N, C-alpha and C positions, 0 to 999 in steps of 0.2 A: 647535499642534494643539488641536482642540476637546476639551474634557473628555468630551463624550458619546462621541467616537470612542474615547478611551482606555477608557472603561467598556465600550463595545461589544466591544472587543478582548479585555479581560479576561474578560468573560462568555463570549465564544466559546472562550477557552482552557480555562476551568474546566469547561465543558460537555463537553469531550472530543470533539474532532473525529474521533476514531476512524479511524485509517489503518492499513493492514495491511502487514506484512512482518516479518522478523526473528524470528518464532516467538512463543510466548506463555508464559503462566504455567504451563501444563500441557502434557501430551503430546497435542496436538491444538489445537483453537481454543476460545476463549471463545465460547460461544453467546451469543445476543442479550441480553447483560447491560448494554449501554451502555458497556462498556469495549472497548478495542482490543487485538487480539493484539499489535500493535506497542507501543502505548503502555503496556502493563502487563507488559512483560518483567520477569522476576524481578530483584530487586536494587533499590536505591534510589540516589538521587543521591549521598548521602554514602558509601555502601558502594562505589559505582563509583569515586568520586574518591579514596577511600582506597587503592585498588589501583593508582592511576595517579600515581606520583610525578612531580614536575616533571622534564622533560628538561633537561639542561645547555644553556644558550643557545648558539646559533651565534655566529659573528664579529659579527653585527649584531643578534642578539637572538633572540626566539622568537615563534612564531605560536600563538595560543590557538584551538583547534579544538574546538567543542562538537558532540556528536552525540547521537542518541537510542538508541545501540546498547549497551544495558545487559544484553542477553542474550548468548547464545553467539556471535552475530555480532560482538559487541564485540571479542573476541579476534582475529577475522579482520581487522577494521579496524585494530586496534592493530598487527598484523603488517605491514600495508601502511605504516602511519606509521613503524614501526621501520625498514623498508627504506628509506624516504625519508630519515630522519635519518642512516642509515648512509652516504648519499652525501655527507655533510659539507657541507650547504647553509649559506648565510649565516644563514638563520633556521631553527632547528630547530622542530619542531611538538610542542606539548603537546596530547594527545588527552584531552578530558574527556567521558566518557560520562555522560549525565544522563537520568533518566527523562523521557519525552517531555513529559508534561503540565507537569513542573517546568521543563523547558527553555523551553516555550512561554509560561510566565509570566515566567521570569527574563530571557529575552532582551529583551523589550520594556522591562522595567523598567531593565535595564542601559543600553539605548540612551537612554532618557529621562534617566537620571541622568548619563550620560557616564562612568560608572565601571565598570571590569571588563567592558568590551564585548568579546565574542569577535571575533577577526579573520575567522573564517569559521565557519559553522555548517551543520549538516544540518537542513533543514526538509522535511516532507512537502509534496508539490506542492500539495495542496489548501489548505494554510495560506497560500500565497504571495499570492493576490489580496488578502486582508484585511490582511496585513502591509504589502503595497505601498501599499494605500489609506491606511494610517495613517502612511506615510512612514518606515518602519523599515528599508528595504532600499536598498542601493546599486544603481544601474542599470549592469549590465554593459556596456551600449553605450558608456558613458562611460569604461570601464576597459580593455576587452580590446584595443582598437586593433589593432596589428599583432602581438599576442601569438600564441602557438601554439594558443590556444583558438579553434576555428572551429565554426560551426554544423554544417557538413557532417561533422564528426567524431563526431556524436552521433545517437542515435535521434531521428528527426525529430519524432515525436509528443511525446516527453518534452521536447524543446527548445522546440517551438512553444507549449506550454501555459503557459510563463512569459513570453511576450511580451505585455505589458500596456501599453496607452495609449502605444505607440511606444517603450517601454523594454523591457529584458530583465532578469529578476530572479532567474533560477536557472540553474545548470549541472547537468545530471542526472548522478547517480552510477549509477542503475540504473532499471529498470522491474521491478516485482514484481507478479505476477498470481495470480489465483485461477483454477485450472484444474480439469480432471477427472482423477482417478486411477481406473484400471480394474484390478480383480483379473483378470489374464489367465487364470488357471486357471478361475475361475468363468465368465469370458466364453466360453471354449470350450464350456461346457455350456449357458449361458443367453443368450448374446449375439445369436444369430441372424444373425451377420455384419453387425451394425449399424454397425460401425466399419470396414468394408471401404473406405469412401470417406474415412475419417479423421475423420468428424464424427458426433456422436450427436445425434439430435433427441429432443424430449420424447415424440413418438409412438413412437419406437423404445424409449424407456425403458418405456413402458406395455406394449409388445409382449412384453417379457421378464417382466412383473410376475407373472402367474399361476403360471408355472413356478417362479420364485424363491420365491414365497409358499408354494407347496405343499411346498417343501423347507426352509422356515425361513430362507431367505436374504432379506436386505433388498435390494431392487432399487436404490434411490437413497438415499444418506445425505444428510440435510438438516440442516446446522448453520451457524453464523454467517450467519444468514438475510439479514441486511442486504446483504452484498456479493453474495450470490446474486441477490437482488432487483435490485440495481443493474446487475449483468451482463445479466440477462434484459431488464430495462427498457431499457437502452441499445441492445441488439440491435434492439428495436422502434422505435428512434428517440426514446425518451423522454428528457426533460430534467427537472431538478428545478425549473427556473423558465424560462418562455418569454421573459421580459424581463430575466433576470439578477438580478432583485431579489425579486419576489413569487413564493413557492412555489406551484406548481399541478400537483403530481404526483398528485393525486387525479383520475385520468382513465381512459379506456378501456384504454390500453396497460398501465397499472399494474394495472388490474383483471384483464386477461388473464393477466399473470404470476401473480398471487396465486390466481386461480381454477384455473390449471393445476396449481399445487402442492396446493391443497386437494383436487383430484380424486385426486391420487396418494395423499394421506393417506386419503381416503375409501375408496379401493380396497385399502388396506393394503400399499402398495408402499414406504413409507418406514419409518424406525424409529419406535418408540413414543415418545411425549412423555416426556422425562426420560432417555432412553437417549443414550449418546455415540456417534454414528455413526463418528467417526474411530477410537475405540478398537475398535469392532466391525469396522471395515474392516481395521485392523491385525491383528485376530484371525481374519480370513478369512471373515467372515460378511456382507460387503456387496459387491455387484457393482460399483456405481459410487459414487464419493464425491468431490465437489468439495472441494478444499483449496488451500492456498497452496503455491507451488513450493518454498518454503523448508522444507517439512515432509518433503522426500524422505528425509532422514536417518532419520526414523522408519520409513519403508518398508524401507530397507536393514537397519536394526537388527532389524526383525521378520522378515527373510528372506522377504518377500512378493514373489511374482512379479507386479509391477504396473508399469504404464506411465502416462505423462502424455499427455493429449489436450486439445484445446480444450474449453472449457466447453460444456455442452449448448445446443442452439439450437432455435428454432421453425422456421427456414428454413435448410437446409444451406448455402445460398448466402450467408448472413449470419452469420458467426462473431463472437464478442465475448467477451473475458475482462476482468472487472473488474480494473483495474490502478491502482496508485499509483506514485509515483516519489520516491525520496530525492533531494533537490536541495541542492547547495552554494549557500548565500546568503552575502552579505557585509553584515553589519549596519552601519548608518551609524555613523560615529565620526570626529569632526573631528580626533582625535589621531593617527589612522593616516595615515602619510605614503605618498607614491607608491611609495617603494622597498619598503616592506612589502607594499603591495597587489600589486606585481609579483611578489613572492615567493609570495603567496597563490595567484596565478594559476598559477605554476609548480608549486606543490604540487597543485592541482586537476588539472592536466594530467598530472602524474606518476601520480596515482591512476588516472586514466582509461586510461593506457597500461600500467598494471601491476595490472589488476583481476582476474586469475585467482583470487587468494585470496578475493576477494569472491564470485566465482562458486561457489567451493567451499562457501561459506556458504549456497548454494541460490539466490542472486540471479542476475539477468540484467544484467550491467553495461551501461550505456548508451553507453559509448564504443565506436566501431566497431572499434577495435584488437582487441577480444576475439574478433571473428569470424575472425581469422587464427590463433587459438590452437587447435591440434589437440585438446588436452585438453578445452577448453571445448566444442568441437563434438561430443564424445562424451557430454556431459552431457544428461540427459533434458529439461532446460528450454531447451536451445539453440534449439529451433524458435521460441521467442518473440523471439529477437534480430532476426529479419527481419520481424517483424510491425509494422504501423503502425495501420491502421484497426481491426484486431482488438483493439487495446488500448483498453479503455473507461475513459478518465480523465475524471473530472468536474472542472469548473472553477468551479462555483457558489461565490461567496464566502461564502455562508451554509451551505455544505456541512455543517459541524459541527452546526448546529441541525437540519438536515433528517435526517441519519442518526441522530442521537440520538433524534429523534422516531420514526423508522422502527423503531429497536430495540425500542420499547415495543409495537409492534403486529404485526410480521410473524409472529412465532411464534404470537401469539394468533389470527391469521387462519388460519395453516397448520393448527393443531390444532383449529379449529372453535369457538373461544371468542368469536369476533368475526367479523362479516361483512367482506369486503374493502372494501366501500363505507364502512362505519363506521370501519374502521381507518385507511384512507387520509385520510378527512376529519379524523379526530382528529390524525393526524401533520401534515397541512398546517396545521391551525389552531394546533397547538403551535409549529410553525416560525414562523408569522406572529407569535405572541405573543412569542417569543424575540427576533425581529428588533425588534419594537416596544420591548421592554424595553431592548435594547441602544441604541436611539436616544434 
């Protein structure tokens, strides 16, 4: 492996590729700080591992399973692992929850050294193209053979996105989306029937604005601006790079997104700069508020009469929710034999078929077995399980550079401290510079 590729990878990981799911450090999301709601869950690697003693090996040994689930979702994953170990498998599973940025540094280093390599790990889907390019991941096409793991058992979008250069490098655990929460009590007064067709447009947001403003209600909460931008931009057909390498998202589609939002700010329909829209939504003072599906427990705890819908659109015929996916990857390790690899695949399949506990953590499991579970179908996020094209997943290998750069400008544009054109040009140039540094 060329040294420059190793440097590129490490730069990518320390710059925080920012992927979302699993909750955040606070009750709500981290607004555009450059950190991730997922990657900055409370707890550290050491604290997480201290609470996870080794499981007694099975007849043939144990499987080391690294995840990024250091928040509340970690206990949900541990419950599934415990259920698997209770089946008395030949290989029991040690679940190691590690803060995401640490995992994304440690895993490549372990692979390169050949020491303490996990047998299976959770990676966010956006990480996989660069890890695959650097030769860190096993190709599932060479492993699954006639095993019980089949493409047709999984959400097709989450499966297809890890097919790279004729290989397959991830098995999806879930899809997790940024959607729209609606205060249904406020909607009765201010919504004008906008959701009668199940879809909210930005024009319909504006139509409720003056009545909300007159009563001191925020029409649209705007936070974690990066993923909101990515959702709207993808709805318009936007990509971060036309050729898969050079960033070029400083274009008319991106301008349309940002100009739509600055208009909402100019009209006084969003929260004031510095306010927390999610806290305000939980307090009953915001009509519409996009957030992650995994935040629904906050809504229940607040006793709020709220429902989930698709993220707002420009065109009601073109829906789109920014989405990521936790994926099982198998790090390369010459010391792992075929018998243990087979056991890993059986473990992955077990989780897929027994993922109700993961749904209770607010997620949408990617295995189709969940659709047959009545309890899941009563959950508010269940409508996402049947979506495909509506799930906007980015597969740009320099995604991390791009979104880190967007973090620095989107709020600046939204609140009028920078023009959309200047902001987008800055973000694209910074992304280019980071790519060049990595090379």
